[in-house]
C-alpha positions as CSV (number, residue, x, y, z in Angstrom):
1,X,0.0,0.0,0.0
2,X,1.4,3.4,-1.0
3,X,0.4,6.6,0.7
4,X,1.3,10.2,0.5
5,X,2.2,11.4,4.0
6,X,3.8,14.4,5.6
7,X,5.3,15.0,9.0
8,X,4.7,18.7,9.7
9,X,6.9,18.5,12.8
10,X,9.7,17.3,10.6
11,X,9.1,20.2,8.2
12,X,9.4,22.6,11.1
13,X,12.4,20.9,12.6
14,X,14.2,20.8,9.3
15,X,13.9,24.6,9.2
16,X,15.3,24.8,12.7
17,X,18.2,22.5,11.8
18,X,18.9,24.5,8.6
19,X,18.9,27.7,10.7
20,X,21.4,26.2,13.2
21,X,23.6,24.9,10.4
22,X,23.5,28.3,8.8
23,X,24.5,30.1,12.0
24,X,27.4,27.7,12.7
25,X,28.5,28.0,9.1
26,X,28.6,31.8,9.3
27,X,30.8,31.5,12.4
28,X,33.2,29.2,10.5
29,X,33.3,31.6,7.5
30,X,33.9,34.6,9.7
31,X,36.6,32.9,11.8
32,X,38.6,30.9,9.4
33,X,38.2,32.3,5.9
34,X,41.7,33.0,4.6
35,X,43.3,30.9,7.3
36,X,42.0,27.4,6.5
37,X,42.1,25.8,3.0
38,X,38.9,26.4,1.2
39,X,38.2,22.7,0.6
40,X,38.5,22.0,4.3
41,X,36.3,25.0,5.2
42,X,33.6,24.0,2.8
43,X,33.7,20.4,4.0
44,X,33.1,21.5,7.5
45,X,30.5,24.1,6.4
46,X,28.3,21.6,4.7
47,X,29.1,18.6,6.9
48,X,28.0,20.3,10.1
49,X,24.9,21.8,8.2
50,X,23.8,18.3,7.1
51,X,24.4,17.0,10.7
52,X,22.1,19.5,12.2
53,X,19.4,19.0,9.6
54,X,19.6,15.2,10.0
55,X,19.5,15.5,13.7
56,X,16.4,17.7,13.8
57,X,14.6,15.5,11.3
58,X,15.4,12.4,13.4
59,X,14.2,14.1,16.6
60,X,10.9,15.1,14.8
61,X,10.3,11.5,13.6
62,X,11.0,10.2,17.1
63,X,8.5,12.6,18.6
64,X,5.9,12.0,15.9
65,X,6.7,8.9,13.8
66,X,4.4,9.8,10.9
67,X,6.6,8.5,8.1
68,X,8.5,5.5,9.4
69,X,5.9,4.1,11.8
70,X,5.8,3.5,15.6
71,X,7.5,0.1,15.2
72,X,10.7,1.9,14.0
73,X,10.5,4.1,17.0
74,X,10.2,1.2,19.4
75,X,12.8,-1.1,18.0
76,X,15.2,0.6,15.6
77,X,15.7,4.2,16.6
78,X,19.1,3.3,18.2
79,X,20.3,2.1,14.8
80,X,19.2,5.5,13.3
81,X,21.3,7.3,15.9
82,X,24.3,5.3,14.9
83,X,23.8,6.2,11.2
84,X,23.4,9.9,11.9
85,X,27.0,11.2,11.9
86,X,28.4,8.8,9.1
87,X,25.6,9.6,6.7
88,X,25.5,13.3,7.3
89,X,28.7,14.9,8.6
90,X,31.1,12.5,7.2
91,X,29.5,11.6,3.8
92,X,28.4,15.1,2.9
93,X,31.5,16.8,4.4
94,X,33.9,14.7,2.3
95,X,31.8,15.2,-0.9
96,X,31.7,18.9,-0.2
97,X,35.5,19.0,0.0
98,X,35.8,17.3,-3.4
99,X,33.2,19.7,-4.9
100,X,35.0,22.7,-3.5
101,X,38.3,21.4,-4.9
102,X,36.7,21.2,-8.3
103,X,35.0,24.6,-8.0
104,X,38.1,26.3,-6.8
105,X,40.2,25.0,-9.8
106,X,40.8,27.1,-12.9
107,X,39.3,25.6,-16.0
108,X,39.4,28.6,-18.2
109,X,41.8,31.5,-18.9
110,X,41.2,34.7,-17.1
111,X,39.5,37.4,-19.2
112,X,40.6,40.2,-16.9
113,X,43.2,40.8,-14.1
114,X,43.2,42.0,-10.6
115,X,44.1,45.6,-10.1
116,X,46.1,46.8,-7.1
117,X,46.7,50.5,-6.4
118,X,49.1,51.4,-3.6
119,X,48.7,54.8,-2.0
120,X,51.9,55.6,0.0
121,X,52.3,58.4,2.4
122,X,55.4,60.6,1.7
123,X,54.5,63.5,4.1
124,X,57.1,65.0,6.4
125,X,55.9,63.0,9.4
126,X,57.2,59.9,7.7
127,X,60.7,61.1,8.3
128,X,60.1,60.3,12.0
129,X,57.8,57.3,11.4
130,X,60.1,55.7,8.8
131,X,63.6,57.0,9.4
132,X,65.2,54.2,7.4
133,X,62.9,54.7,4.4
134,X,61.4,51.2,4.5
135,X,58.1,52.1,2.9
136,X,59.0,51.9,-0.8
137,X,61.2,48.8,-0.4
138,X,58.2,47.2,1.3
139,X,56.0,48.1,-1.6
140,X,58.7,46.6,-4.0
141,X,58.5,43.4,-2.0
142,X,54.8,43.4,-2.4
143,X,55.1,43.7,-6.1
144,X,57.6,40.7,-6.1
145,X,54.8,38.6,-4.6
146,X,52.2,39.5,-7.1
147,X,51.1,36.9,-9.6
148,X,51.4,37.4,-13.3
149,X,48.3,39.1,-14.8
150,X,48.0,41.5,-11.9
151,X,47.8,45.2,-12.8
152,X,49.6,47.4,-10.3
153,X,49.9,51.2,-9.8
154,X,51.8,53.1,-7.2
155,X,50.8,56.7,-6.1
156,X,52.6,58.7,-3.5
157,X,50.9,61.5,-1.7
158,X,51.5,64.3,0.8
159,X,49.9,67.7,0.1
160,X,49.7,66.6,-3.5
161,X,49.8,63.3,-5.3
162,X,52.2,61.8,-7.8
163,X,51.7,58.7,-10.0
164,X,55.0,56.9,-9.4
165,X,54.0,53.9,-11.4
166,X,51.0,54.0,-13.8
167,X,48.8,50.9,-13.9
168,X,50.9,48.3,-15.5
169,X,50.3,44.5,-15.9
170,X,52.8,42.2,-14.3
171,X,53.6,39.9,-17.2
172,X,56.8,38.1,-16.5
173,X,59.8,38.8,-14.3
174,X,61.2,41.5,-16.5
175,X,58.2,43.7,-16.1
176,X,58.1,43.0,-12.4
177,X,61.8,43.9,-12.1
178,X,61.2,47.3,-13.8
179,X,58.5,48.2,-11.4
180,X,60.5,47.1,-8.4
181,X,63.5,49.1,-9.5
182,X,61.4,52.2,-9.9
183,X,60.0,51.8,-6.4
184,X,63.4,51.2,-4.8
185,X,64.5,54.6,-6.2
186,X,61.8,56.4,-4.4
187,X,63.5,56.9,-1.0
188,X,64.4,60.0,1.0
189,X,61.8,62.2,-0.7
190,X,59.4,62.9,2.3
191,X,57.9,66.4,2.9
192,X,54.7,68.4,3.3
193,X,51.4,67.5,4.9
194,X,49.0,64.6,4.6
195,X,45.9,64.7,2.2
196,X,44.3,61.3,2.2
197,X,41.2,62.7,0.5
198,X,43.2,63.8,-2.5
199,X,45.0,60.5,-2.5
200,X,41.7,58.5,-2.7
201,X,40.4,60.8,-5.5
202,X,43.6,60.4,-7.5
203,X,43.5,56.6,-7.2
204,X,39.8,56.6,-8.3
205,X,40.6,58.9,-11.3
206,X,43.5,56.7,-12.3
207,X,41.4,53.5,-12.2
208,X,38.5,55.1,-14.1
209,X,40.9,56.5,-16.7
210,X,42.4,53.1,-17.2
211,X,38.9,51.5,-17.3
212,X,40.0,49.2,-14.5
213,X,37.7,50.2,-11.7
214,X,36.0,46.8,-11.5
215,X,37.9,44.0,-9.7
216,X,40.3,46.5,-8.0
217,X,41.9,46.8,-4.6
218,X,43.5,49.8,-3.0
219,X,46.2,49.6,-0.4
220,X,46.5,52.8,1.6
221,X,49.5,53.4,4.0
222,X,49.7,56.5,6.1
223,X,50.9,57.6,9.6
224,X,48.8,60.7,9.8
225,X,45.4,62.3,9.8
226,X,43.5,64.5,7.4
227,X,40.0,65.7,7.0
228,X,38.0,63.4,4.7
229,X,34.3,63.5,3.8
230,X,34.1,59.7,4.0
231,X,30.6,59.4,2.5
232,X,31.5,61.4,-0.5
233,X,35.0,60.0,-1.0
234,X,34.1,56.4,-0.5
235,X,30.7,56.3,-2.3
236,X,32.2,55.4,-5.8
237,X,34.5,52.8,-4.2
238,X,31.6,51.1,-2.5
239,X,29.4,51.3,-5.6
240,X,32.1,49.6,-7.7
241,X,32.9,47.1,-4.8
242,X,36.5,48.3,-4.6
243,X,38.1,47.1,-1.3
244,X,40.5,49.5,0.5
245,X,43.0,47.8,2.9
246,X,44.8,50.3,5.2
247,X,48.0,50.2,7.1
248,X,48.6,52.7,9.9
249,X,50.7,53.4,13.0
250,X,48.5,54.0,16.0
251,X,51.5,54.8,18.2
252,X,52.1,57.9,16.0
253,X,48.6,59.2,15.4
254,X,45.5,57.8,17.1
255,X,43.2,60.0,15.0
256,X,44.8,58.8,11.8
257,X,44.4,55.2,12.9
258,X,40.7,55.7,13.5
259,X,40.3,57.3,10.1
260,X,42.1,54.4,8.4
261,X,39.9,51.9,10.3
262,X,36.8,53.7,9.1
263,X,38.0,53.6,5.5
264,X,38.8,49.9,5.5
265,X,35.6,49.0,7.4
266,X,33.4,51.0,5.1
267,X,34.8,49.3,2.0
268,X,35.1,45.7,3.3
269,X,38.8,45.9,3.7
270,X,41.1,45.2,6.6
271,X,43.1,47.6,8.8
272,X,46.7,46.6,9.8
273,X,48.5,48.4,12.6
274,X,52.3,48.4,12.6
275,X,54.4,49.6,15.6
276,X,57.5,50.2,13.5
277,X,58.2,50.8,9.9
278,X,60.1,47.5,9.5
279,X,56.7,45.8,10.0
280,X,55.2,47.3,6.9
281,X,56.6,44.6,4.7
282,X,54.7,41.9,6.8
283,X,51.5,43.9,6.6
284,X,51.8,44.3,2.8
285,X,52.5,40.5,2.6
286,X,49.2,39.8,4.4
287,X,47.3,42.1,2.1
288,X,48.7,40.2,-0.9
289,X,47.2,37.0,0.5
290,X,43.8,38.8,0.9
291,X,43.8,40.0,-2.7
292,X,44.2,36.5,-4.1
293,X,40.6,35.6,-4.8
294,X,39.6,32.1,-3.7
295,X,36.3,30.9,-5.1
296,X,34.1,29.0,-2.6
297,X,30.7,27.4,-3.1
298,X,29.1,30.0,-0.9
299,X,30.8,33.2,-1.9
300,X,30.5,35.6,-4.8
301,X,33.1,35.3,-7.6
302,X,35.1,38.5,-7.6
303,X,37.8,37.4,-10.1
304,X,37.8,36.9,-13.8
305,X,35.2,34.2,-13.5
306,X,32.6,36.5,-12.1
307,X,30.3,36.2,-15.1
308,X,31.4,32.8,-16.1
309,X,28.7,30.4,-17.2
310,X,30.9,27.4,-16.5
311,X,31.4,28.3,-12.8
312,X,27.7,29.3,-12.4
313,X,26.8,25.7,-13.6
314,X,29.5,24.2,-11.3
315,X,28.0,26.0,-8.3
316,X,24.4,24.9,-9.0
317,X,25.5,21.3,-9.8
318,X,27.5,21.2,-6.6
319,X,24.5,22.3,-4.6
320,X,22.3,19.7,-6.4
321,X,24.8,17.0,-5.4
322,X,24.8,18.1,-1.8
323,X,21.0,18.3,-1.7
324,X,20.7,14.8,-3.3
325,X,23.1,13.4,-0.7
326,X,21.3,15.1,2.1
327,X,18.0,13.4,1.0
328,X,19.8,10.1,0.7
329,X,21.3,10.6,4.2
330,X,17.8,10.9,5.7
331,X,16.8,7.7,4.0
332,X,19.9,6.0,5.5
333,X,19.1,7.3,8.9
334,X,15.6,5.9,8.8
335,X,16.8,2.8,6.9
336,X,13.8,3.1,4.6
337,X,14.3,2.8,0.9
338,X,10.9,4.4,0.1
339,X,11.7,7.4,2.2
340,X,15.1,7.5,0.7
341,X,13.6,7.7,-2.8
342,X,11.2,10.6,-1.7
343,X,13.9,12.5,0.1
344,X,16.5,12.0,-2.6
345,X,14.2,13.4,-5.3
346,X,13.3,16.2,-3.0
347,X,17.0,16.8,-2.4
348,X,17.6,17.3,-6.1
349,X,15.0,20.0,-6.3
350,X,16.1,21.7,-3.0
351,X,19.7,21.7,-4.1
352,X,18.7,23.2,-7.5
353,X,16.8,25.9,-5.8
354,X,19.5,26.7,-3.3
355,X,22.1,26.8,-6.0
356,X,20.0,29.2,-8.1
357,X,19.4,31.4,-5.1
358,X,23.1,31.8,-4.4
359,X,24.1,32.2,-8.0
360,X,21.4,34.7,-8.9
361,X,21.8,36.6,-5.7
362,X,25.5,37.0,-6.1
363,X,25.2,38.1,-9.7
364,X,22.5,40.6,-8.8
365,X,24.4,41.9,-5.8
366,X,21.3,43.4,-4.2
367,X,21.2,41.2,-1.1
368,X,24.0,40.6,1.4
369,X,25.8,37.3,1.3
370,X,24.6,36.3,4.8
371,X,21.0,36.7,3.8
372,X,21.5,34.6,0.6
373,X,23.2,31.9,2.8
374,X,20.2,31.8,5.1
375,X,17.7,31.5,2.2
376,X,19.7,28.7,0.6
377,X,20.1,26.9,3.9
378,X,16.4,27.0,4.6
379,X,15.4,25.9,1.1
380,X,17.9,23.1,1.1
381,X,16.5,21.8,4.4
382,X,12.8,22.2,4.1
383,X,12.0,21.4,0.4
384,X,13.1,17.7,0.6
385,X,10.9,17.1,3.6
386,X,7.8,18.1,1.6
387,X,8.3,15.5,-1.1
388,X,6.7,12.7,0.9
389,X,3.5,14.5,-0.2
390,X,4.5,13.9,-3.9
391,X,6.3,10.6,-3.8
392,X,4.2,7.9,-2.0
393,X,5.7,5.9,0.8
394,X,5.0,2.1,0.7
395,X,3.3,0.9,3.9
396,X,3.6,-2.7,5.2
397,X,7.0,-3.5,3.7
398,X,9.4,-6.3,4.6
399,X,12.2,-5.3,7.1
400,X,15.3,-3.9,5.6
401,X,18.7,-5.7,5.5
402,X,20.0,-3.4,8.2
403,X,17.1,-4.2,10.4
404,X,17.7,-7.9,9.7
405,X,21.3,-7.7,10.9
406,X,20.1,-6.2,14.1
407,X,17.7,-9.2,14.6
408,X,19.7,-12.1,13.3
409,X,20.8,-13.8,16.5
410,X,17.5,-13.7,18.3
411,X,13.8,-13.4,17.6
412,X,13.0,-9.7,17.7
413,X,9.8,-7.9,16.6
414,X,10.6,-6.5,13.2
415,X,9.1,-3.2,12.1
416,X,6.9,-3.7,9.0
417,X,6.2,0.0,8.3
418,X,2.6,0.0,9.5
419,X,3.1,0.3,13.2
420,X,2.9,-3.5,13.7
421,X,5.6,-6.1,14.4
422,X,6.2,-9.8,13.9
423,X,8.5,-12.1,15.7
424,X,9.9,-14.0,12.8
425,X,13.7,-14.7,13.1
426,X,15.8,-13.4,10.2
427,X,19.1,-15.2,10.0
428,X,21.7,-14.0,7.4
């Protein structure tokens, strides 16, 4: 007998599980992005998410066994608990690692390059902050670490600005050496005041003139303070999603430090505080790591693959695979092939919807990433639990092989799917 059933408590609990998995996942992203390998981070992200969804669905069916029957609850819920972690956290976590590894790989040549503009303070106060003239050599070291294909420009500023190095593509060691040599020649030239507002405007004008505003990063190093109308100065940067990383010296000027922190925070950048000028090289090295775009399954693409159809398909397919395995995992937990079929088909649909939400949301750019993560997590969790209304579940089936293994050495009542039990011995 085949029936269409639904466990409304499971639907509700799946939403709760998806919400918990989303919250834990956001903590993982905030705490370890850039520190852990992306494949490991995505494996943990989706593994723990699947664990919480599976856990809440199992709890719901234990409280109200609408789908698997009361006989399962009485005799085989212990086996379901044993299957919970292997079928969710381990299975989906490992597969998510493999999917992220594929998604993070480069399958097509870049159609555009990263653009990095360095704004370097050469005001008179730098004679005290940087007596050994470490700033430009530190910038030269940063250029040495840049990958081929990166466009780099260097602008010095005090009361006025000077384009030391126009935006140039790093294409081979010879070009890199030329830029480095020019930077190493810029020492002992400090004087005048500090005009950060003019420096930001010059960088913006230079990027716009080069038609390279998109996919750009600005690195601003200063030891001083100046008046800046942040709303006006940063509006075009924020509109174009240009990140500004800042490096300051709080021991020299606390007001300047606060200004740099506001600039980096407003544009999604990072502020680095250095106690001495010889630490600037290390700060620039960390910024280089931040500018190397790493694609993840749950983040927008900000490199040359931003509008790539191939990577859009890869993301959606990856979410479909994860949704399918999540549905299969629930079938394994309940050890019911009919539920497995229903949940797996539902998982295909839920994964498709979650993938489309992420991809369309990131391309549109109208919603914050965290909200898109939440919508995808809730869809992925709840849609598959609704498919028992569409895919009938067979009632009155023979016990599964897993249940038989549990019963083989003694006569145990075996769940038949309709709430009844028989005491037949099953020996394998």
